[in-house]
C-alpha positions in Angstrom: -3.8 17.8 3.4 -2.1 15.1 5.4 -2.6 14.2 9.0 -0.1 12.0 10.8 0.1 10.2 14.2 2.8 8.4 16.0 1.1 5.0 16.2 0.3 2.9 13.2 -2.2 0.4 14.6 -4.8 2.9 15.7 -7.2 4.9 13.7 -5.3 7.1 11.3 -6.3 10.1 9.2 -5.5 11.7 5.9 -2.5 11.4 3.7 -1.8 10.3 0.1 0.6 8.7 -2.4 2.1 9.1 -5.9 5.1 8.0 -8.3 6.0 7.6 -12.0 8.2 6.7 -14.9 9.5 7.5 -18.4 9.6 6.2 -22.0 11.5 3.3 -23.5 13.3 3.1 -26.8 11.7 0.5 -29.1 13.3 -0.4 -32.4 10.8 0.0 -35.2 11.9 -2.0 -38.2 11.8 -0.5 -41.7 12.7 -1.9 -45.0 15.8 0.2 -45.1 16.8 0.7 -41.5 15.7 0.3 -37.9 14.5 3.6 -36.6 14.3 4.0 -32.8 11.1 5.6 -31.5 10.1 6.6 -28.0 7.0 4.7 -26.7 4.6 6.3 -24.4 5.1 5.5 -20.8 2.2 3.5 -19.4 1.2 3.0 -15.7 -1.6 1.3 -13.8 -3.6 4.0 -12.0 -4.0 3.8 -8.3 -6.9 4.9 -6.2 -6.5 2.5 -3.4 -6.5 3.7 0.2 -3.1 2.9 1.6 -1.2 3.3 4.8 2.2 4.9 5.1 4.5 4.0 8.0 7.8 5.8 8.0 10.9 5.9 10.3 12.5 9.3 10.1 16.2 9.6 9.3 17.7 11.1 12.5 15.5 12.5 15.3 13.3 15.5 14.7 13.1 18.3 17.2 9.3 19.2 17.5 9.4 21.3 20.7 11.6 23.1 23.2 10.8 23.2 26.9 12.1 24.7 30.1 13.7 22.5 32.7 13.7 23.1 36.5 17.1 21.9 37.7 18.0 20.4 41.1 19.3 23.8 42.1 15.8 25.3 41.5 16.9 27.4 38.5 14.7 27.2 35.4 16.6 27.0 32.1 16.0 25.9 28.5 19.3 24.4 27.4 18.1 23.7 23.9 17.1 27.3 23.3 20.3 28.6 24.8 22.4 26.5 22.5 20.6 27.8 19.4 18.6 24.7 18.6 15.4 25.3 16.7 12.1 23.4 16.1 12.5 21.5 12.9 16.2 20.6 13.4 17.1 17.0 12.8 19.6 15.5 15.2 21.9 13.1 13.3 24.7 12.4 15.8 25.5 12.9 19.5 29.3 13.1 20.1 29.9 11.5 16.7 27.5 8.5 17.4 24.6 8.1 15.0 21.1 8.6 16.4 18.2 6.7 15.0 15.5 6.7 17.7 14.0 9.3 20.0 14.6 7.2 23.1 18.3 7.1 22.3 18.7 10.8 22.9 17.7 10.6 26.5 19.8 7.5 27.2 22.9 8.8 25.5 22.7 12.2 27.3 22.4 10.4 30.6 25.4 8.2 29.9 27.5 11.3 29.2 26.1 13.6 31.9 28.2 16.5 30.5 28.4 18.8 27.5 27.4 17.0 24.3 27.9 18.0 20.7 25.0 17.4 18.4 25.4 17.1 14.7 22.2 18.8 13.4 20.7 19.1 9.9 18.8 22.4 9.5 17.2 22.6 6.1 20.2 21.9 3.8 22.8 23.0 6.3 24.8 20.8 8.7 25.6 22.3 12.1 27.6 21.2 15.2 25.9 22.4 18.3 27.4 22.2 21.9 24.7 21.9 24.6 24.9 21.6 28.4 22.2 19.2 29.7 20.4 20.1 32.9 19.8 17.6 35.7 16.1 17.9 36.4 14.9 18.2 40.0 11.8 16.1 39.6 13.5 12.8 38.4 17.3 13.5 38.5 17.6 12.8 34.7 19.9 14.9 32.5 17.8 16.7 29.9 18.3 18.9 26.8 14.9 20.6 27.0 13.8 19.3 23.6 10.9 17.2 22.4 11.8 14.7 19.7 10.2 12.2 17.4 11.4 9.5 15.0 8.3 7.9 13.4 5.2 9.0 11.6 2.2 7.2 10.0 -1.0 8.0 8.2 -3.6 7.1 5.5 -3.5 8.3 1.9 -4.1 7.3 -1.7 -1.9 5.4 -4.2 -1.4 7.3 -7.4 0.1 4.7 -9.7 2.0 1.4 -10.0 4.5 0.7 -12.7 4.3 -3.0 -13.7 7.6 -2.8 -15.6 9.9 -1.9 -12.7 7.5 -2.5 -9.8 7.7 1.1 -8.6 4.9 3.1 -7.1 4.1 6.7 -6.3 1.5 8.4 -4.0 0.3 11.5 -2.3 1.4 14.2 -4.8 2.9 16.1 -1.9 5.4 15.4 0.8 4.9 14.0 4.3 5.6 16.8 6.7 5.8 17.1 10.4 2.6 18.9 11.4 4.3 20.8 14.2 7.3 22.0 12.1 6.0 21.8 8.5 9.4 20.2 7.6 9.6 17.5 4.9 10.7 14.3 6.8 13.6 12.3 5.4 13.0 8.6 5.1 15.2 6.1 7.0 12.9 3.2 6.4 9.3 3.0 5.5 6.5 0.7 4.3 3.4 1.0 2.1 0.6 -0.9 3.8 -3.0 -1.9 2.9 -5.5 0.2 4.7 -9.2 -0.2 5.3 -11.6 2.8 5.3 -13.6 2.9 8.5 -15.3 6.2 8.3 -15.5 9.3 6.0 -16.1 12.6 7.6 -17.8 15.1 5.4 -16.0 18.3 4.5 -17.6 21.7 5.1 -16.5 25.3 4.5 -13.7 26.0 6.9 -13.5 22.4 8.1 -11.9 19.9 5.7 -13.2 16.4 6.0 -11.1 13.3 6.3 -10.9 9.6 5.6 -10.4 7.5 8.7 -9.1 4.0 8.5 -6.8 1.4 9.9 -3.8 -0.5 8.7 -4.3 -4.2 8.1 -2.2 -7.1 6.9 0.8 -5.2 8.4 2.9 -8.4 8.3 2.4 -8.4 4.5 3.3 -4.8 3.4 2.6 -3.8 -0.2 6.1 -2.3 -0.6 9.1 -0.4 0.7 9.0 3.4 1.0 12.3 4.9 -0.4 11.7 8.6 -1.0 9.6 11.4 0.6 9.7 14.6 -1.4 7.6 17.7 -1.8 5.8 16.0 -4.7 4.9 12.7 -3.3 6.3 9.5 -1.8 7.9 6.8 -3.9 9.1 3.2 -3.5 9.2 -0.4 -4.8 6.3 -2.8 -4.5 6.9 -6.3 -3.3 4.2 -7.8 -5.5 2.1 -6.5 -8.4 -0.6 -4.0 -7.3 -3.8 -4.4 -9.2 -6.7 -2.1 -10.0 -10.1 -3.6 -10.5 -11.1 -0.7 -12.9 -7.9 -0.9 -15.0 -6.7 -4.4 -15.8 -4.2 -2.9 -18.2 -1.9 0.2 -17.8 -2.8 3.5 -19.5 -0.6 6.2 -21.1 0.8 9.1 -19.1 -0.3 12.5 -20.2 2.0 15.5 -20.3 0.9 18.9 -19.1 0.5 20.0 -22.8 -2.1 17.3 -23.1 -4.2 18.4 -20.1 -7.3 20.3 -21.1 -10.0 22.3 -19.3 -13.1 20.3 -18.8 -14.3 16.9 -17.7 -11.9 14.4 -16.1 -12.1 11.7 -13.4 -10.4 10.9 -10.1 -10.1 7.4 -8.6 -10.5 7.1 -4.8 -11.6 4.6 -2.2 -14.4 5.5 0.2 -17.2 3.2 1.3 -16.9 -0.6 1.0 -13.1 -0.2 0.3 -13.9 -0.2 -3.4 -12.0 1.9 -5.9 -14.5 4.2 -7.7 -14.3 6.7 -10.5 -15.7 10.1 -9.7 -16.3 12.9 -12.2 -14.5 16.3 -11.8 -14.0 19.4 -13.9 -10.6 20.9 -14.5 -11.2 24.6 -14.1 -7.7 26.0 -14.3 -4.3 24.9 -15.7 -1.0 26.4 -14.7 1.7 26.1 -17.4 4.7 25.3 -15.4 8.4 25.2 -16.1 9.3 24.2 -12.6 7.7 21.5 -10.4 4.8 22.5 -8.2 2.1 20.6 -6.3 -0.5 23.2 -7.5 -0.6 22.6 -11.2 -4.3 22.7 -11.8 -7.6 23.5 -10.0 -10.3 20.8 -10.1 -13.9 20.9 -9.0 -15.9 17.9 -7.9 -19.1 17.5 -10.0 -19.9 13.9 -9.1 -23.2 13.7 -7.2 -22.2 10.5 -5.4 -18.9 12.0 -4.1 -20.6 15.2 -3.1 -23.3 13.4 -1.2 -20.9 11.0 0.6 -18.2 13.5 1.7 -18.9 16.9 0.3 -16.0 16.9 -2.2 -12.3 16.5 -1.6 -11.2 15.3 1.9 -8.0 14.6 3.7 -6.8 11.1 2.7 -7.7 11.6 -1.0 -4.3 13.2 -1.7 -2.7 11.1 -4.4 -5.9 10.1 -6.0 -5.0 9.8 -9.7 -6.6 12.3 -12.2 -7.5 10.7 -15.5 -8.5 12.6 -18.7 -9.0 11.1 -22.2 -7.8 7.8 -20.8 -4.5 9.2 -19.8 -3.0 9.5 -16.3 -2.4 13.3 -16.1 -1.9 14.0 -12.4 -2.9 13.5 -8.8 -5.1 15.3 -6.2 -2.9 17.2 -3.7 -4.9 19.8 -1.6 -8.4 20.8 -0.8 -9.6 24.4 -0.6 -10.4 24.8 3.1 -13.3 27.2 2.4 -14.6 25.2 -0.6 -14.3 21.4 -0.3 -15.7 21.0 -3.8 -12.4 22.4 -5.1 -8.8 21.4 -4.8 -5.4 21.4 -6.4 -3.8 18.7 -8.5 -0.2 18.1 -9.6 1.0 17.2 -13.1 2.1 13.5 -13.0 5.2 14.5 -14.9 6.5 16.4 -11.8 6.0 13.2 -9.7 7.8 11.2 -12.3 10.7 13.7 -12.5 11.0 13.7 -8.7 11.2 9.9 -8.4 14.6 8.2 -8.5 13.3 5.9 -11.2 13.2 8.4 -14.0 15.9 9.8 -16.3 15.9 13.6 -16.6 
C-alpha cells in the first residue's frame, strides 16, 4: 500500500516504516551466584508520518521502447538483447552506474556495442546490446526507460533508544511498475507534514498526502529496504508524545484476538491512538507481512478516513501495552480491514538483531 514518485519536494502519497531489536543479558545477583537472565526488549513506538527518500543501488529498467533509427528501421534493442523490466543495471563496460542520466551519456560516448552487468532477482547477468542511433535527435539509445530514485510518505513503526535504530512500513518499497523490491544505495528518513487525508472506499483505497519538510535536517539514514520494512539509524532521538518511555516487544505467542490500538498521524500532524480489533492471527514459522487481520473500530478514524489508508503502513500495533506489530496492507474492497505483520519479523529482518 505504498505509492512512490520521483520528486521528493512535491506532494507525496502513501508508504510506511518499521524496525526492531532483541534482548540483553543482564546479570541478576544471587546470594550464591550471578545468574544471567534475558530482559525483554523495549522500544519507543512510532506513529509519526515520515518521508522516505531513497537512491536506488544501480539503475532500474522500468520500461522498454522501440526506436526509429536514422535508416528508418524501427527496432527495440533492449528487447532484442534479452533485457527485462525489473532488471537492475549495475555496470556498463565494467564501469559502475549510479544514476539514470549516466546510462545515456555513457552509451553515447561508446557509440558501439556495450556490455551491461545486470542484476535480475538474485542472478547476475552480462548482456551485450547494440544501441541504435535515433533519427529524431541523433542520440544512441538502448530502448529502455530507467530510474534511480524513489520517494514517498509512510509511518514510523519504532525507535530503539539503546542503539538509535528505527524501523518503518512493515513491507518493502517496491517499484510500482515492476513490483521489484528496490535496493538501497543511499537514503534518508525525513519529517513529513500531512496536508490531506483522502477517505477510503470499497474498491478505492484512500491515502495520506503530505510534504517533506526540514529536508536539511533529516531524522536518520536509511540503510535497508526489505520485504518486511525499511530500517536505518536515527541521527537524533525520536520522541513520541504518547509514550515518553519505551514499552516491551510482544512475541506472536503473546498476540491475542480482541482489542488493540494503532498509532497514526492524520489531522493536525498529531500522533493519535485508534482502537482496532484483531480478528485473525496466523501462527507463522516463516516471516510474512500478513501475520494478522485487523479491523478498525474507532469511530474517529472511520469518520476521518474510512479506515486504513495508504500512508498508514508501518503504524505500530499495540496490545496489552506491548508493541506487537505494524499495519501493512488495506483490504481494497473493505478499507475497515487490513493486514498486520508481527514485529518479531521486522526485528529479525533488520541488521541490528542477532538471530
